[in-house]
N, C-alpha and C positions, 0 to 999 in steps of 0.2 A: 511436534510438528513434522520433523524430518521423517519419522516413521510413517505418519499419515501420507506423506508425499510419495512414498514408495509404490503406491497403487495408483491406477488411472483415476483422475479426479478433475474437477474444475476448481479454480480459485478466482478470487476477484480480479487479480492481475491478468489472468488468462482471459476472462470474460471482457474486461475493459479493453484489452488489446484487440480482441476480435471486433467488438462493437464500436469502439470509439477511436482506436488508433489506426490499425491496418490489419486486414485479414491475412495478407501475405506475411507480415511480420509474425503473426500468430503461427502460421505454418512453419516458418523457419525455426522459431523458438521452441514451440511446444510439440510439434509433430516430427519434423525432421531433426530437431535438436542440433541444429547447425552451429558450428563454431562462430561466434560473433566476429565481424571484421573489426569492430571497435566497441569499446565500452565507455560511454561518456562518464567523466569523473563524478558527475552529479549522482550517479547510482551508488558507487561505494561511499560517497560522502553522506548521502541520505541514510543509507543502511547503518553507517557508523554513528550518525546522530541519533537514530532510533535506539541503538544499543546503549548509548550513553544515557538517554532518557529512561530506558528500562532500569538501569542501575539506580537512577534517581528515584524512580517509582518504588523500587524494592526497598530502598533506604527510608523513603517517606512513609511507607507502610508500617515501619517500625518506629515512626515518630522522629526520624532524623532527616536533615537536609544536607546533601553533599555540597561542598563548596565548588565554586567555578573552577578552581584549580584541579580538584579531584575529578570533576566531570571532563575537563579538557584532557587530562591524562588518559582517562578511559577512552575518550574519542580518538586520541592519537594512536592508541593501540589498535582499536577496531578499524580505523581508517587505513592504517598501514597494512594490516592483515587483509582487508578487503581489496586494496589496490594490488597487493601481491597475488591474490587468488583470482583476480578478474583479468581476462585476456585483453590485451591491446588497449589499455586505459588511455583516453585522450583528454587533453586539457584545452581550454580556450586559450587564445593567443595572449591575453592579458592577465592570466592567472597561473600560479604554480602551487606546489604543495604548501609552501609557507603561507601564501596568500589565503588558501582555503582553511588552514589551521587558525589563522587570525580571524577569519570570518566566523568559524565555529566558536572561537573564544567569545566574541561579541554576542553571538546567539545564545550561548550557554549562560552568559552573565544575565541576559534578559530573562531567560527561563528561571534562574534561581530567584530573581526579584519577583517574578509573577507566579511562582508555584503556589497552588492553593489546596492541594489534596494531601491528607496525611492518614489519620486513623480511619477515614471513610474508604480507603482503598481495599477492595475485596480480592482482586487478583491482578497479576501482571503477566503479560505474554501468555494469555489464555488460548490454547488451541481449540479448534472445534472441527467436527465432522458431522454433516447432516445429509440425509438422503433428500432428493428433490423429486417430486412427482413428475413423471414423464421423462426422466433422465436416468440413464443407466449407470452413471458414475456419481459419486458424492461431491458435495461442495465442502471444501476445507479451507482453513485459514487460521489466523492468529490475531486476537484482539489485544491491542497494546496495553490497555488498562481498563478494569471494571471498578467503578466507584458506586457508592450509594448516595442518593440525594433525597432530602426531606423537603416537602413543600408545606405551606401553611394550610393547605386543604387536604392533606393526606397524612395520617399518623404513621403510615408504613413507609419505610425508605424505598425509593424507586431506583432500580439499577440504571446506571448510565455508562455506556461504552465510550471510551476515550481513544482517539487515534491521533498520534503525533504526526504532523506534516511540516515539511520545510517547503518554502515557496519563495519565488523571486520577488513577489509583491503581495500586498494584502488581497485576500479573496474578495471578489465582487459580491454584492448582495444577491442572495438566491442560489448561489453555487452549491452550498451545503444541502439545500433542500432537493436538489436534483442529483446528488452524488450517488452513484450505484454502490459504492463501498458501504455507506451507512445502511442502505437497504439490505445488502447481503449479510452484513454482520448482525444487524438487529433481527433479521429473519432467522439466522442460525442460532442466536442466543435464545430467542423465544421458543424455537423448536426444541432446544436442548434443556432449557430450564423452566419453561412454562410461564415466564414473566415477560411482559412487553417493556423493553428498555427505551430510554431516550438515547441520544447520541451526541457526542461533543467532539468537534475537531479542534485540536490545539495547534494553531498555525503559527509557525515561527518564520519570519521573513529573513532572507539572506541579504539584507541591505546594510548600509553603513551604520545606521541606527536601527537595529532589529526591533521588531514589534512582536508581541505575543497576543494572539486573539483566541478567545474561547467562544467557538461558534456552535450553538445548539441547534439540533434539528430532530424531527420525529418522523416515524413511519406508521402507517395504518395497514389493515389487512389487504386493502386493494393494491397497495404498493408491493406486498408480498406476492399477490396473484400475478402482477405484472412481471416480477422477477422470475417466477417459475416459468412463465411464458417465454421470457427472453432466454433463460438457460436451456430449456427444451428446444427452442428454435436454433440456438447456436449449436447444440449437439447434432441436430438434423443437418445443418449446413456443413459442419465439419465432416460428418460421416459421408456426405455427398461430395466431398472434395471441393467445396466452394471457398477459394482463397484468392480473392481479387486484390490487386495492389491499390492502395489509396494514393492517387497521383498528386494530391495537393494537401496531404496531411501535415499538421503542424509539427509532427514528429519526424518528418523526412530528413531534416538537416542532421539529426543525431542518430539516425537509424543504424542499428548494429549490422544491418544487411543491405546497405544502400547499393553497393556495387552488384551484388547478386540480384537485387531487385530489377536492375536494368536488363538482365537476361532471363527474367522469369517466363517470358512468353515462349522460351525454348524448352521449358521444363514441364510441358503440358502433362506428360504421362505421370511424372512424379507428383505433381500437384493434384491430380485426380484420384490418387489412391485414397481408400477409405481408412481413416484413422481418427482416434480421439486422444487428446492430451492426457 
């Protein structure tokens, strides 16, 4: 994946930033590559949790289940490294490093109790690169886990893409069916392997009593056509220098570029240059 990232490309994270979070944040992060003013600790936390679950998936693929203690030790290492490598990590007033490690311990314990995939795991941390019609740069990313599922109506195993998510609360009904990540990853997998997969979000809540939800969703050809339209449209907008701030975005409070955003109207020349992430 790191090699794939060395060339100009789009990723789900970049597309989601431009379409659903803030175009100006997209500019600072992917075009100007500006130093973040702050890094909310939720980012290194989430990344470390993903890494720990990847180790669980690798072990489960061999028929073994890591203990909560083993997973927590892996999380500690990843979390510490992520915080050290992230600029200006910020914590909420009521939480510290020990509090977050305790939260991770509860979450990992819930994961070990709910883990359901073993020999059906086909791949872990599977990178992809696909070309998109109407776009000059490829779409790249990494699928957390690929499993096979058999149904009573099909003798052939069906591939299912699994993505690990941490969340402050349980997802509302219908959220998974609208999620752009599931569309992008299913699209890439079908383009590369010629099989239409299903998609499953494994959502682990960061609550006092964490829950693990396995949420299934599916995508059809028209969803792929809409994705291609969105990606091509984002590229045209980025090339035209369209980077407007989202004045009331839910992400404003933790934005890595909040102070710079307040001066964005003085950066007209810089924002109008043509560039692609």
